[in-house]
N, C-alpha and C positions, 0 to 999 in steps of 0.2 A: 504492501501500499505507500503510497505517494501524492499526497497535494498540497499546495495551496489553501489555504481561505482567511477572510479578515481573521485577525486577532481580536475584536473586541466578539462581532458576530461569534465566532466558534466559544469563545471564552464565558459568554453568557450560559450559550447551549448546554455546556459542561458543568458550568454551576451550577445552572436549573437542573441539569438529570443527577447528578454529587447528591445535591439536597435531599432529595428525595429516599436516596438512597440509605442503609442502615450506616453505621460507624462501629455498630460493636456488630463483629458477627461471625462463627465459628467457619466459617467460611468463607475467605476472602475473594473468592468470587462473584458471591455475590456484594461485592460493595466495588465490582465493574464497571468501568464503563467501556458502551463495544462501540465500535468507530467502524461504518461501514461508508465503503469510499463509489459510486456509482456514477449516476448522472451530479448529482452533491454526492457530501456528508451527510451522514445518521450520525447524531448521539444518541445512545440508547441506553435502559438497562431497566432489568429487574430486579425482586428480590422475594419473587415468587407472590407475593402479594401489591405490589402495585408495578407500573411495571409505564415507562414515559418514552416515547422515541420522539425528537427536533430532527427536523435538518437544515441544513447549515448553505447557501451557496460557494464551491470552493471548484477549485478550476486542481479533477485531477491527470492528474500522469501519470498514475498505475492503480488501476480497483483493488481492494483488496477489503478486510477485516479482519480486526484485530478485536481481541479486550485489555487491558489495564485498569490498576488502581484507579477509579473515580475522582479521588480527596486531592493525591500530586500532579495528577493535568489538571484539571481543575484550577489551581494553586498555582499552576506555572504559568496558564495560559491567561489567569487575568492580570498576574503582576506584571505580563511582558508589556513595555511601551511602542513597538514596533509594529507599523499599520497591520502589518503582513502576517506572518506563518507557514511556515514547513513542515508538516509531518510527513515522516518517511521511517519505515523498520526499516532499519539495521540490524539485520540477524537475530537476535532471542530479544530485542529492548524496539521501545520508537522512540525516533529522538524530533527532538522540537530544535527545526532552526531558524535563527532570525540573521541578518547579516551577521551582527556580530556576537551571536550565544548560539552554544547550543546545551540542549538534557537529554537526560536520560532515561526511559521509563523503562521494567521491566514487563514483558506484556505475563499477562495471567492467560488460562486452560480455559482456549474457547473451547475448546469442546463439552468443557465442564461446566459452561456455562445456563443454564436452565433455558432462554430464551425470554425474549420478552412476550406475553401474551396475546396473541388476537382479541379483538378487539369482537364483545356480542356483538347481538342483533343490534340494527336502525333503528329505535324509535321516536325519531320525532328529531326537527330541528329548531336552532335559538340564537336569536341572537346575542354574540359575541356580548355587546354594552349593557342589556337589556340582566343577561344572566350572575351579571358578578352582582347584581343587590343577595344572592347567594349570601356572600360577605357578612353584611349586616343580621340572613336568621341564625348565622353560626356564631357569633357575638354572647348568643343564646344558649349553646350549648357547652355544656361539661366540657372541664380542661381534666377531668379527674377520668385515668385511664381504671380504677376500680370499678367504678357503673361504668360498661364502653354504650352499653344501650343510650344513656342517656350525651355520649360523644358525638352522636351520628344526629346527621338532618331529614325525615325524614321525607322523600319528592316521590310525588302524588300527579296525574295525569288526567287531564280531560281532552274532551273534543280539538280545546281552543286553547291552553292555561294550563300551567304548568303553580302548582302548586309545592312549599315548601315549609320545613315547621322546627323547631327546632328549641329544647325546654329543657334545663338543669334543675326544673321541680320548683326558681326562689323568680323565673322568669320563661315568659316566652315569647319567639318571634315568629312571625308568622306571613310570606309572601307569595303575591299569582303573579305571572308573565306572560302573556302573551306567547305561543310557539305555534309549530305548523306539527301535530301527532303525527307519527307511521303503529303505534302500539299504543299500550295501555302502560302506563307503571305506576307503584308501588313498591319503594324500597327506603333499605334506612342505610345512608351512605356515610362515610366518614369524614365528617364537617372537614373535617384537614386538608384531607389528601384531594377533595372537587374546590374548595377555595379556592385552592393555589391552582387548580388547572381550569377553572373559571376566569382567575386572574393573570393567565396567560395563554387563552384563546383570541383570534383576531376574529373578526368577519363575521359567516355565519356559521355556528356549530356544531358538528352533526353527534348528536348523545346517542348511542349504544346503550345496555343492557341487556338482561338477564336475570335470571333467580341469580346469581352469582356473584357477578360482578358492570360496575359499572364503567363509562369510557368517553371522553369525551373525543374528537377528532375535528383539526382545523389545517386544511392544505395539506400537506404530509406531515404535519403533528398529529401526536395524543397521548394521550393522560390514560389511564385504568386506573382502578382499583376494585378491591374484595369487599363486599355487601356486608355489612353488620350482619346477624344473626334477628335478633330480636324486633318488629314492624312495630317502633313504639320512638314519638307519643302516638294515641288512637285518638279514639272520635269522643272521648272521653275529654282528651286536650283540647280538640279544637271547641267544643262548647264550653267554652269560657270567652269564647269569640264573642258569647250570647250577652252582653255584661247589661247588670241594672242597672242605667249610669244616674246617679244624683248629682252631678257638675261638670259640665264641661267649660274648660277654657280652652279657647284658642291664642299662640302664642308663641313666636320664635323658640324654632330650636337652639339656635345660635346663642341665641340672648341668651335663654336660659343654662345655655349648658354652660354657656358661662362663671354666671351667679352659683354653680351647683359645682362648678371647678372652687373658683373663690371660700366657699362654704366650707369646702375637706377638711383644712386644716384643724379645721373650732371642729371636729366632728368628734369626736377625745374619739378614744378606741375602737368605737363600732363606726366609726366613718358617718355616723347618721345624720341627714342633713334631712331639713322637715320643711317642710313643702303648704303655706296656707295661703288659701284661696282668698281675697280679700273681691271689695267691687270692686275693679274697674285693672286690679294687679293681683302681685304673685310675693308674697312675702316669702324670703328662701334662708335660713335661718338654719349656721350654725352653733351647737353651742356645746363649754365645755366647762369644768372646774377648775382642772389646773389650766387649760390652752387656752380657753377666752372664749371670747361672742365672736359671729358678724351676721350682718341682717342687710337684705338687699330686695329691691323691686323690682319687677320685672315688669312691664308695660300689659296686660292681656285683654280681653275678651271674654266675661265672663257670668256664665248662663244657668242657673240651679242654685245649690246651695252652697253657703260657704265653711269649707272644709278643709280639717290640716289635716296631714298625710307625714308620715317622717320613715323616708326610706335610706336601705346600705347606698352610698354614693356612688359606689364604681356601678353599681347594677343600673342607677338613674342615668348615669354617666355612657357606661355601654348603647345605652337607648336612644338617648338623643344624638348620638355619634351617630347615628344607623340613618336621622333627620337631616341631616347636614344641610344646610344653607336650603331650610325651607321653613313654611310655617305646619304646627302641628297642632291635635287636638289633642288635650287631656281631659279623658275619662274617667270622672271620678267614682268611687262608690263609696261607701261607706261602708265600720267597720276596716280589715284583714282585708280584703277582697281584695282582688290586680286594678291598681287601677290601666288603665289601654292607651297608648299612644298613637297615631294613626296620624294621615292625611292622605290629601286625597291623588287619584293615581296622577300623575308627571303624563306631559306625551307620550311616553314610552311605553309605556302603559300595565305600571310594575307601581301593584297595589303592595301596602307594608304595613303591619300593624305590630304595635309591643307591650308584651303584657309586663309590669312589675308588679311583686312581690309588695308588698308598707312592712317598715318593722313594726312588732311588737313596740311599748312604746318603753325608753332607753331610761337611766336616774343617771 
C-alpha cells in the first residue's frame, strides 16, 4: 500500500475512528485501524460492538490494505504540520512520510481482525442537521453503566416522523423529527454511540437497523453499533408528557440559563436553584448559610398560578441548553410533579420536550 493524502483530512478520520475504539483490550487487534487504499483511502475499525468506516480523498500509488495500532497513527498524523502526508508499507511497518520526517508503525495481523460489521437493512432517510437533535435528547440519558437501559435512547417511528426518548429517572427528553420511512423502528440505542454518529454525519443520512444493530450511512461513510437489549423507556414514560399544567411561563431560554448558572454557586451542597413565578417575571434564587445567597429576575409572560419550584441546577441547566437560542414554555405542575420545557417546532420540523423532576425542600 502506498498513498498520499491531505494531512488534516486523514488525521481527522483516524482520530474519529480511534476515539470510538477501546483503549484497554486483551487483543490489540481490536484497537487497530484498518487502512484500505483503492479509489481513495478508507479508515475503518471495529471492536465487534461498534463499527466505523470513514472515507478520505487520496492519491493512491499502490492499492492495498493494512491494520495498524490506532492511537499511535492518529497521534502521529495530528502532530504533523505538513499539508500532505504519504503512507507506505515498508516490510512489516507502515511508514508515515513528509518531506522532512519519517515515522514507522508496526503492522498488526489483518487476518485476525474481525472485520467491520455490515450495515443492517435500510429503514429510512433523515436530514443530518435535524438528526443532531438527538444530542439534546441524549442529555437526559444516564451516564451510569451500572444501569445500562437508562444509558440508551429509545427510537421509534411512524410513517412520517422519528421519535426519540431518553431518561435517567430524574429527567426525560422527547423529540420528534420528519423522515422518509422504509421500515418500522422500535429500538433502544446506546446514547453515546448514536450521538457520535449523528455529529459526524452530513447531508442526507440513511438509517439502517435490525433487531441487533443500528447504523448511519452518508456517502462512503458509516457508523454502526449494537443495540441495548431492553425496550425502555416504555409508554408509561410517554404518558408523563400528558401533564396537567398549573402555571405556564414563556421565557427566553438563554436568559434563564444565564441566571441559573449565576445562582448555582449559591446552591449549597445540593446545588439547589429555586424558580419562583411572579406576575411578569421569574425570580431565580440560590441560598446557602455558608456560601451566601443570590437573587435575579428574568422577564417572562405568565399564565396561571404563581408557583415556586426547586431544582438541582445541573438538570435544569442541561434542559435549558437543549433550547439554546429559542423562547420556551415552562409548564409547571404543583407538588413534586415534573416541570415540562417545550418550544414551538422550528422550520426544520423538529419538536423537543424536556421534563425535569423538582427537588424536595432542602434545608
